[in-house]
C-alpha positions in Angstrom: -41.7 -77.1 50.4 -39.7 -79.4 48.2 -38.0 -81.0 51.2 -41.4 -81.6 52.9 -42.7 -83.3 49.8 -39.6 -85.5 49.6 -39.9 -86.4 53.3 -43.6 -87.2 52.9 -43.3 -89.4 49.8 -40.1 -91.0 51.0 -41.8 -92.0 54.2 -44.9 -93.1 52.4 -42.9 -95.2 50.0 -41.1 -96.9 52.9 -44.3 -97.8 54.6 -46.0 -99.0 51.4 -43.0 -101.2 50.6 -42.9 -102.6 54.1 -46.4 -104.1 53.6 -45.5 -105.9 50.4 -44.2 -109.3 51.7 -43.1 -112.1 49.5 -45.8 -114.8 49.0 -45.2 -117.9 51.2 -46.6 -121.2 50.0 -46.5 -122.6 53.6 -48.7 -119.8 54.8 -50.8 -120.5 51.7 -51.3 -124.1 52.8 -52.5 -122.9 56.2 -55.0 -120.6 54.4 -56.2 -123.5 52.3 -56.6 -125.7 55.4 -58.6 -122.9 57.2 -60.9 -121.7 54.4 -60.9 -124.2 51.5 -60.2 -127.7 52.7 -63.8 -128.3 53.9 -65.2 -128.1 50.4 -62.1 -128.7 48.3 -60.1 -131.5 50.0 -58.9 -134.6 48.2 -61.5 -137.3 47.6 -61.9 -139.4 50.6 -61.4 -143.2 50.7 -63.6 -145.7 48.9 -67.3 -145.6 49.7 -67.3 -142.1 51.2 -68.9 -139.1 49.5 -66.6 -136.3 48.5 -67.0 -132.8 49.9 -69.4 -130.6 48.0 -66.9 -128.5 46.1 -64.9 -131.6 45.1 -68.1 -133.4 44.1 -69.2 -130.4 42.0 -65.9 -130.2 40.2 -65.9 -133.9 39.7 -69.2 -133.7 38.0 -68.2 -130.7 35.9 -64.9 -132.0 34.7 -65.9 -135.7 34.2 -62.3 -136.7 34.5 -60.8 -134.1 32.1 -59.3 -132.2 35.1 -58.7 -133.3 38.7 -61.6 -132.4 41.0 -59.2 -131.8 43.9 -58.0 -128.2 43.8 -54.5 -129.1 45.1 -53.9 -131.5 42.2 -54.7 -128.9 39.5 -51.8 -127.6 37.4 -53.7 -125.3 35.1 -54.8 -122.7 37.6 -53.5 -119.1 37.3 -53.1 -116.5 39.9 -55.8 -114.4 38.2 -58.3 -117.2 38.2 -57.7 -118.0 41.9 -57.8 -114.3 42.8 -61.1 -113.8 41.0 -62.7 -117.0 42.4 -61.7 -116.3 45.9 -62.8 -112.7 45.9 -66.0 -113.1 43.9 -67.0 -116.8 44.2 -68.8 -118.9 41.5 -72.0 -120.8 41.6 -72.5 -122.1 45.2 -69.0 -121.0 46.3 -69.1 -117.7 48.1 -66.5 -115.0 47.6 -64.3 -114.1 50.6 -63.9 -110.5 51.8 -60.5 -109.0 52.7 -61.5 -109.2 56.3 -61.7 -113.0 55.9 -58.7 -113.7 53.6 -56.4 -110.7 53.4 -54.6 -109.8 50.2 -51.3 -111.2 51.7 -53.1 -114.4 52.6 -54.5 -114.6 49.1 -51.0 -114.1 47.6 -49.8 -116.9 49.9 -52.7 -119.2 48.8 -51.9 -118.5 45.2 -48.2 -119.4 45.8 -49.4 -122.7 47.3 -51.9 -123.6 44.6 -50.2 -122.4 41.4 -47.7 -125.0 40.2 -44.6 -123.7 38.4 
C-alpha cells in the first residue's frame, strides 16, 4: 500500500511540475497583441482618436499615469491577474479558455517592469 501511494504521488508530482513553465515575456507580448492591443495600444499619431481603453485611462489619470498599459511601471502581478480574469468597468474579464493561466503568467511577465 505504501509503495502504491508513493508511486501515485510521485507520478502526480511529476505531471503537476511539468505544467508549471517559466513565464516568458515574449509570449506575453504575443498575448498582449492578440487580446489587449485593440483597446490598450499606444496613443496613435496626432489628430487620431486613441482606442477606447487608452482613452478611458487617459481621462481617468489626467496625466498622473500613462494611459498606455505598456508604459506603466506601477502594475503588479496581482492587479493584472485580477483585471484580466474579472474585468473592470467596460473591460470584460477573460476566461481560462481565452487566456490560459500560462498565457496570463506570460502577459504579466511582459507588463510588469522590474
